[in-house]
C-alpha positions, 0 to 999 in steps of 0.5 A, spaced: 613 687 918 611 690 912 610 685 906 616 685 900 610 689 896 609 694 901 616 695 902 617 696 894 611 701 894 614 705 899 621 705 895 618 707 889 614 713 892 620 715 895 624 715 889 619 716 884 622 712 879 622 704 879 629 703 877 632 707 883 627 703 887 630 697 884 637 699 885 636 701 893 632 694 894 637 690 890 632 688 885 631 688 878 626 693 875 622 688 872 621 685 879 619 692 882 614 693 876 611 686 878 610 687 885 607 694 884 602 690 878 601 685 883 599 690 889 594 694 883 591 687 882 590 685 889 587 692 891 583 693 884 586 700 883 591 703 880 597 706 884 601 710 880 601 714 874 607 714 869 610 720 866 616 718 862 621 715 867 618 718 873 612 715 877 607 719 881 602 716 886 594 716 884 590 718 890 589 711 892 596 710 892 597 716 896 592 713 901 595 706 901 602 709 902 600 713 908 597 707 911 604 703 910 608 709 913 603 708 919 605 701 919 
């Protein structure tokens, strides 16, 4: 079973947008941002680059995403 933070990562990566991920997960956008920020702090890496309202995975984020998808 994936943690809520990992599910959030998967959803943001799919939608490339925190707001759309929040809508799908029935969370607020600040809650999604908080989940991602906590993951980044726990792992000590940046997971996303932000381009306006779009999100793009960093190399570290992509590796974490691949591991989460295997789970």
